[in-house]
N, C-alpha and C positions, 0 to 999 in steps of 0.2 A: 623393564628393558628401555635405555634412554636411547630414544634416536633424532640425528641432527640432520636439517637439508640445508644445501645449501644454493649460491649460483644467484644469479638476475642481481635486483638494483637493490635487495633489502638488507639494511643497515643492521639490523638485531639479530638475535641467534633464538633458533628451535631447538630443541632437543626433546627426544623421546625418549624417556628413560624405562628400563625395564629391568624387572629382577625374575631372574631365572632359577628355575630348581637346577641343579647340574646334574651330569652324569658322565663317566671319565670318558673323554675322548669326544666330550660332544659340546654344545654351543655354550661358551663364559665358563670353560674350563680354566680361570687366571686367578683366582686367589678372590680374595676378601674385596672387592668393587663392585660397582653395578656398573650396569651396562646402558650405554646414551645413544640418544640419536637427536640430531640437528634439522632443522628446515629452514627455508627463505621465505620470508611476507612482510608484514609490514612493521613500522616505527611502533614503540608503544605509545599508546593513546591514539593513533590512527586509525578511523575506519577502515577495517580489512575490505580491499575491493573484490573478495573473492566469494564472501558470502561465509554462511555457515559452515564448517567444515564435517559436520555432522550430517546433513542434509542426505537425501536417501542415495543419490550416486557415491556420493564423497567416500562415504566407511568402505564402499567397495574397490576406491582407486589409491587411498592415502595409509600410510602406515599405521595410522591410529586407527583404521576402522577396516582398511581392505584387506589388510591382512588375517580377513574374516573377522576382527575384532566384535564389533558391535551386532552385526545382521548375520544370519544365515541364509545359505542357497540350499536349495535342494539337491543338486549336483554342481561338483567342482571338477578343474580339469587339474589332471595330473601334473606336476612339476616339471617332472622331466619327460615326460612324451605328450602332453597335451590331451590325454583319452581322459574322456569322462568319467568320472567317478563318483559313487553314492557320498551323501554328506546328508543333507536334514532328511532327505528322501532312505529308507532301507532298501525300496524294492522299486521299480516302473516295470510297465508290459505295454506291449501294443495291442488294442483291441479290436472287436466289432467290425471285421473287414478292413483294418488297418486304418481306419479313419477315429480311432480315440487313443489314448493315452491312461491308463490311471499308474498314480505316483502315491506310496504309502508310506507315510511319515515314522520317524522312528518314535519308539514312545516315550512319554515321560519330557517332553520337551517343553520348556515354557519362557514367556517373557519376563524382562528383567522387573516386571511391575506384579509378577506374581501369576499372571492370568496363563491357563495354558495354551499352546498352539497348536491350533487343530484345521483341517483342510478348509473350513471356512476361510481361515486365514489367507491361505495358498490360494483358494478360489479368488477371495477379494483382489490380491495381489495381481494377480493374472487379467482379470478386469479392468482393475486400477490403472494400469499401465499401458492400458491396449490403446489409448488416446496419443497419438503421433505428438503431442505438444509435450508429454512428459517424457518424450525418448532423451533428451539431454541430459535428464536428470536421475534418470533409472538404468539406462545403459545398456538394454534390451528390449525391442518395441516389438511388442505383440504384433501388432498391426503390420510390421514387415512380413510374419507369417500370413501371407493372404489368405489361405484356407483357412486360419484359426476362427471356430465359430466363439469360443468361450469356455470355461471352467464352472465346474460345480462339486461340490462337495457330497462324495458319496455316502461316507461317513463321517467320524471324529478323524478317521486318521487318512483316509483315502480321498482324493479328488482324480476328477476324470476333465482332460484337455480333448475337446471334440475339434474336427475340421471337415469341412467340407469335401475335400480329397484329399489322397495320401499328399501329407508335407513333412519331409525329413529332416525342417528346421525345429521340432518339436522340442528338442534338447535345449535348445535356448530359453524356451520357457522355463523349463526344470531349472536353469540356472539365474531366476532371477532372485534378488534378494527377498523374502520373503518379510510381509511389511503386515504389523498385526491391525487388523481391520476395525478394534474399537477406539484406535488412535489416528488412524490414518482417512478413515470414510466421512471425517469433516473436514479435510483439507481437500480444497478445492484450486488451490494453487501451488503447487508444491513447488515454486520455482521460489517462491514468498517465503515458504515456512520455515520458521528457523527451530529446530526441535529442541533445541539446548535453552529454547527461552518458552518451552512449553512444557518442562520437567522429564525432556526424554535426552536422547532417543531411546525408544523402548525395543528392542530387540532380543532375537531369541540366542545370539551368537557366545562366546566365551567370556567376553568382557564388557563390563560395564564403565559408562563414562562416570568419575569420581570428579572430575576438577576440566572447566572449561572456560578459556577464556579467549573468546574470538579465537582470531589466528595466531593468539600467540602463545596459548599454553591450552594442551588437551592432555589428560591424565585418563589410563584407563586401566583398571584393575580386573583380573579374572576373577568371574562370579565364583561368589563360594558352592553355587548349586551348580557349578557347570556341568553338563553331561557329557558324556563319552564320544568320542571321534573315531570314525575307521581308521587307525593311524597304526602305525606298526608294533611292534613291541614294546618300544620306548614311549612314555605319554609324561613326561618330564616338562612342562609347560612354563612359559614367562609367566608370572605372575602381575607385570604390573607395566606397562607402556607408555613413557611420559616424553611428550612433543614438544619442543620448545624450538621458537625461531632462534635460526643460524645466522650468523654474518658471513655469507659466503661461502663458498666451495674451498677457499685456501684454509679458512679455519676450521671448516668439520673436518679436513684432511689432517691438520696440525693437531685437534683433538684425539685422535686415535694416534698419530705419533709418540705424543705425551704421554698416552696411557690413561685420557680423558675420555677415552667414549672407545666401544668397540669394532663400529663398523660407520662407514659414509653409505647410507642406503641409497643415495642417487648416483645415475647415470655420470661416470667423469667425465668431462673433454677428453681425448684421444692425448691431444699433447701434456695435457697434465697426468694420464695414466703411465703416459711413456716416461715421464719425468720421475715418477715413483717406483718406476720398475729395478728392483735390485733394494729398494730402500729398506734397511733392515727393521724400522719399526712400525711397518706396514708391510702387508700381504694385500694382493690385488686377487680378487676374485671374478673371474670370466663367467656369467651366464647365458645362454643362448636365448637370443629376441625375439620378437614377435614380428619382425621386420627384415627386409632385404634390401638392396642395393641392386637399380636395373636401368638398363637403355630400353627405350620402347621407340618401335618403329612406325610409321603411319604406313599400313597398309593400301590407303586409299591410292596411294601415288606410284608411278613406275620408275625404278624396277623395285621398288621394295614390298610390291604387293606380289614377289617371290621367295618363297621361304628359302629356297636355295642360295640366292645373296643374303636374306636375314640368317643365314646360319653361318656362313663367310664370314658376315661381319664380326658377329657374336663371337667368333672362334679365333679372331684375331685379336679380341682383348687379353689382356695382361692381367689374368685374374690374383696372381701371386704377386704382380707389382704394387695392384691396388691393397691386398691385405700389410705385403711387408712393409709398403712407404706410404703409399697412402693413410692405413689405420693404424701404422707402427705395430703390426701382429695383434691386435685387438677386433679381429673379423675372420672370418672363413668363407673360404671358396664357396660360389654358388653354382646350382644346378635347375633345380625345380623351383617352380613359383609359390611353395611351402616351407616356411623357414625349419630350419632343422632343429628347433625347438619343440617340434608337432610331427615327431618322429612315428606316431599312430598313423599318420595321413600320408606317410611317403610309401612309396615302393619299398618291399626287402632288398632291394640290389638298384638301388639307387643309380642313376648315368655317372655320377661325380663328374671330376674336372671337365671343362668343355675347352679350355685351352688348346687347342692343338697345335699351334704352329712356330712358338718361340722355344729355343732349346731351353732356356733358364730365364729364370725372374730379371727382368731389366734388359734383356739381349733381345738386338734388332728380330725384325720378324724373319721368317725364312718363307721368302717370296714365292720360290717355287711351289712350296706345300702349299701355299695359300692359295693361288690361282689354279693347280692341279685340283686341289679340295672343291672347285666352285666348277672347273671345266668338267670333272666327271659325274658330279649330280645328274641320275637319272631323271628325279622329279622335275627338275628346272623347268620354270615356266616362260624364261625369256633364252635367247641363244646368246652367249656370252663369247667375246673373243678380246684380245688384248693387241691394240694398234697403235699408231703414231700419236702419242701427246697431244694433245690440242686445248687444255684447261688451264696448262700455268701453274697449276696448285702441285701435281704429283711429282714426287722424284724417285721412279723407278728405276734401277741402272738401266736397264736398256731403253729408256724413255719411250716407253709403251704403257697406254692405260687402258682401263676397260669401256669395249664398247656393247650395247644392247641393241639386239638383232639390227646388227650391221651399223649401229649409229652411233657418234661418244657418247658417253653416257651424259654428260652436259646437254646434249640435245633429245635424248630418249626419256632425260627427267622429267614428270609432270607435276601439275601441283592437282589438289583435290578434284578440279571438273576437268581434268584431262588434256590440259593446255603442255606442249612440251616445250622445251626450251631453259628448262630454270634452273640450266645452270650446277654449278655443284653441291652436293649433297650438304648437309648442315648437322651437325651433333650441336647442342643446345646444353650447356651446362649451368647450374647457379653458380652467382657470385658468391653467393654466401660459403660456397664449399672451400673449406681451409687450402692453401697452397698445396699441400701434399697430394691432397685428393684430387686436385685439378691436374694434380702433374700425369695421376693415370689416363686422364681421360686425352689430354696432349699426346701421350705417348701413342695412344690407341689411334689419333687421328693420323700421327706422324707415321704409324706403321702401316696403315690402310693405304697410306699416301704413296708409300714406297712400294706396296704390294702393285698400285697403278690405280685405286679407286679414288677418284677427286671428289673429296671431301674436306669440310674445315670446320674448325673448334667457334664454335659462338658462348662468349660466357656473359649470360644475362640476368635482368635482375631475374628476383624470385619470382614475384607478382605477374611479371612479364611473361615467364616459363607457365605458368597455372594458368594464363590466361590462353596463351596461344595451343597448350596441349587440352586443356580439359574444355572449353569452350569454344574458340573459334577451329583447332584441331589443324593450325597453319603451323607444321612443324615437319621435318624428314625422321628427326631423332631427337630427343632429348632423354638426360638422366636425371633421376631423382630416387627417392628412397619411399616404400612403402612400411610404416607400421602399424601395430593394432589387427595384426591377422586375428580372426577369428575363428578358436579353436574348434566349432562347429564345421570348419569348411568351408563357411558360406560366403566368405572375402573372395574365393577362385567366381562365384556365380558374378559379382561386381565387378572385376576386374575383367572378366574373361565373355561373359554373355554381352551377344548382340542385344539384347534389353538394355543393358547401359553403354550402349554407344551410338552415336550420331553417323549411322556409316555412309552418308555422303558428305558428311564435313560441312553441310549450310543450314545447322540450327546453332544456336549461340548460348542454349541450356548448357549447363554443367552435366559432364557427363563423366562416368569414372573409367569406363573404356575407353581410352582415347585414340588406341591403336585401328580402332572398327574393327578387330578380330571375331569371328564368327565360328571358328574350327571347330572348338568344344563345345558346343550348343548343345548338343543331345547326350554327351558325357553328364555336363552340368543340369540338365533338364532331369535325365535319370536321376542323379543324385537327390535334387528337389523331390522326386516322387516317392524316395525310397524310405518308406517309415523303419526299415529295420537297420539299426546303424551298421551291421556287417555288409548290406548292400548298398549303403551310402557311402561307405569308405572307399568301397571297389570303385564305384561310379567317380568318387574326387580323384583317387590314383589314376582311373584312366584320361579324367579331363587334365591331371597335371601334368601327365606324361605325352599328352597331344600336344599340349601348351609348350611345353620343351622342344617336341621334334618340329612345331610350325613357328616357334620363335617371333611371334610376335613382340614377344619382350625377351630381353637377354637377360638372366639372372646372373647378377654379376657376382654376390656376395652376402652374406646374413651378416647381420649385425650382433654384435654384443657388447652385452651391458658390464659395464666396467665396475668395481666399487671397490673400495679400499677396506679392509678389517684389520684388525687385530691380529699379531701372531698368536696361533693358539688356538684362535676360537674357530668352529665351524657352524655353517649355515645350511640350510633347502636352497637350491638354485632354482630360479623358475624364471620363464618371460619378464616378468615382473623385477627381477631382480631378488635379491636376498630377504628384501621385508615384506616377507609372504605368511599369510595364515598358517603356513607348516613347521617354520621357524618358531613361530610364535606358541605353536602348539606341541613343538617337540620331534614331529616326525613325518615323514611322508606317508599317504594316502593308501589303504590295501586296494589296489586295482581289484573292480567288479565290487567292492562295497565292503569283503571281508565281516570279521567280528570283532567289535570295540575291546579292546583289552578292559576288564572291572575295575573299576577303581581303585582294589585293594593292591592290583599290580603296581602301581606308583607309588613313591614315598609320601610321606605325610605334608600337609602344608606346608613352606617353612616360615621362619618368622623374621622378619624384616626391619632392619635398622636405620635412620636415614640420618646424614649431618651433612649439612645442620637442617634442624627438623623442619624450617622453615624457608625452604631457600628463595631467593629472589629469580626473577625472569633471567636467565642468562648465567646463575652464578652455577659453580662447579659442585656438583654432589656426588657424594659417595653411598653406596648400598651394601648392606652388610647382610648375607643371606645365609642363617644357620637352618641345616637340615639335619635330619637324623644320619644320612650317608656321604653328605657332601657340603661343602661352602663352596657359594658360585654368586658372581657376579656380573652384568652384563651391561655395555651403554653402546647406543649406537645412532648414526647419524644419517639423516636423510634431506632432503628437499622437495617441499611441496610442486604440487603443477603451479607453472608458469599461468598468469592470466593471458587471453588472447588480447590483440588490440583492435579496435574500431574504427575503422574509415571509410568515409563516406565520398564518391563522385557523382556529380549533380550536372545533366547534362538536358537541355543548356543550363551555363550557370545563372542567365539571368530571363528565364520564360515568359513569356506572356500569357494573358487569360486562356483558356480553353487548350494552351497547346500541352500536349504529353511530353512528363516530366521524367526521365530515366536517372533513379538512384541507385547506383551499383556501389556494392559492399566487396567487392573484387580487390580491393587493398586492405581489407582486414587479414591479419595474420595472428598466428599463434605458432610462438617459440618452439612448443615440445609437444606440439600436438597437432590435431586440424580442428576446424571451428563444425560443428554440427548442426546450428541452429541460428536463425537470423530470426528479427523482429523488428518491424517497422511501426513507429506511430508516426504517421502525418498530423502536424498540430497539435504532436506531445500533451494528445489530453487523456491518454493513460488506455485507449483502445489500441489494437493489437491490428493496422491495416493490411499487414503482410508478412510472410515466413519465407519468403525465400533470397535468395542473394542479391536479387533484383528486384526493383519495386516500379513498376508504371504509373502515372499518377497525374490529371488534369487538374488547375485550379481554377473555379469557376471565378473568384473574385480578384482584384489586385490587392496588394498588401505582403505583407511580411508572416511568414510561416514557418515555425520551429517542426524541424523533423529530426525525430529521434531513432539512433539504430542502437539494436542489443543484440550482441553475439555469444555464443556460448561455445565452449570446446568441448572435447570428446571426455573429457575429467569433469565437467560441469562448472568450472569457473566459467566469469562471464564479465562483458565489458560494456559499456555505452558510450556513444558518442553524439552530440547534437548539434544541429547545422541549420542554418537561416537562409532561407529562399526567397528572393524579393522578386515578387511576380508584379508585371504591370500590364497594366488594360493598354493595348498597342493597335486598337481597332484602327485603322487608316482614315483621316480626313482631309480627301484630296483636293478641297477645293473650297478651304477657310473653315470657319471655326463650327459653321452652319453643317458642313458635310454634304452638301445637295450642289450637284452639277449643274453649271450653268446650263448644260443641253437639259436638263430635267431626269438625268438618270440618276437613281438612288445610290450613293455609296455607304460603305459601311457595314452592311449585312451580306454576311457572306452567301446566305441563299439567293439574294437577288443579283448580288455578282455573278453567280453562275450561271444565270440566265439571261446576262447582259450579251449580247452579240460584241464578240472582239475582245471580251476579257478572259474567256476560258473560266478555268476553276481557281479561285484563289479563296483562302483561309480568310476569317475577319480577324485571326491574329496575325496577320503577317507582318513583318517589318516593313520600316516607312520605305526604305529601298525597295523593297518587293513590289510594295505600292506606286510607286513613281516609276518603274519598270514597266508595270502592268498598263500604266496609264500611258506611258510612251509607246507601249506597243499598238495600244487603239488609238493613239494618235495617227501613225502612221499609217494602219489598215484603213482607216476613216479618209485618209487624205489619197488612198490609192484607191 
């Protein structure tokens, strides 16, 4: 299989070549060609910025390995439903008063170096990645399962995970990539470890690394001794995956159009996907994604503290217009805070479309219906009415606007501290959103103004929106999208439990629950404590339905991953798109584990011929696959994870000795994900001095200090930036170089100043202007 990726600032091509055993109607039924895939990266000869693509987390995220290439996981998640299914574990059970889980490995698993996979390896993996510092490089953090005690091998195939108290997040531990203890036990700094430079990576998955050229080229070949996986009746698998650097999205698409590739495995921009619709040389595959678009309300503020009003505002949003105009049809209308890719966590009868007031997409809002909806709700927390407009922004036909508890909304509207008179409501939208997408929110605001709700649209920088939403909580309503919903459902706890909120809005620490919602706490806590998967699912569904009813967030739509593929090819769709382990292995998993087909059920290994025999990077390569029953070739194109960008803000910019300096990485961004890890090195001496988004530090001596910030995104890519801080010694000398006061009072020592009548508390690091002001005050007091 040849996979290419695109986009970003790269100038050269990455292709992932794959050769598949064909089946009629299946992947790659295209005659005598190969399947290619391309990705974005660095120029030939450049040192790659993202490190080793074969590090622990990378093989789970990138097409070369995430597709289940090199490492196995104990359990995986069904591509169509998100339901956990057996993988390297053939079984698991909850035991010992619901305080432990025993998982059993399949028989016959081996590492690519020939060593057997044992329960000791599984136990080692859980213990090894329990360190929070390893989270960005592994992807699942056992330490996040707060009641996890540890894992021990019961025998060669069984491992016991133990907990201090029932903890429903145990499935995340079983989904860890299994690492060989005999390799990783000597690796103390995984973020620096490069498996490709140490004879690896060594894994138990279906592929081995045959060729690795940094970020330029990775070739995986199916193992000769690959074990059976619990898939459906067809086991025709890709024999080879070759990832090579690609020169942008346009070239990747052109390769599919011209028959040089079978798919672009990265998510296309909406505008390009729309341009390709109906193109005879390209089919578009839409896969349900792991995220949603939403509008969040600040529940600390009147009248947004009332679910009745929030539901009214949400119901006035034209979701169909967002789908058809904002996303050109590559989107789906939303309801619950669980993406529709995870159907097993959604109720059997979801609430469906929440948009209640317009007649059709793009039509004006039904003012009477919207007002009646608000005024008729029996659980309203405020008394609502519509009276003479005073805000100057509403456009209601009758010139009336919303009043709350008898006063105009602009007067009733409070800040986080309860101070009224805050004026119109504000909906903040990122300036980075394409114009058609912003149009949908502009229409929402205009429809609300027509109903008589005093509200205005603010188009703001992304970093500003993130700060106002997740740090200072200084917002009324903001619009964003979430990605990377966890199949375990734990994302609901992070987004909606009060543990993740600053309920008063007076703490500048980063929080995920920006709304301050706490109405689903009980259901979310029940889910956390439910070791039984069925009970956990029931509690998560209850929590999602409560969130829907209380509407701290209006879920406005579900994302779609759009990828071009060659006509006549078929793919297994998953939240990660068509590049997934199930495409490469040739079928969907059997729910509940099932029985893997025996090896003789599939055709014998094919003979593969490559032309040219030794291709150069970026060259067009043809693969001929000859089998007893089919001749098949496959080529795909993908894009790698874009690295983050690190940025540091220093306050104050010119600090003094002893003064607290705040280093803030808020301006750091990740173009296709989120930043999950920060490392600060003050003095650039190689020691980590802090791991939060901000760092406070006081320098004891004047001088020039280098400060290094390293950020890591949710796919393991990193970026580093350095800044220099000039620290000055501004200890004031008020009466000449000696610092002596003619009256005999000492200067320059903060402890003595604080004890001197008339000076009050003055820091030794105070600026000269402040020192002169203190002196002037003392002179006045002495004169009096």
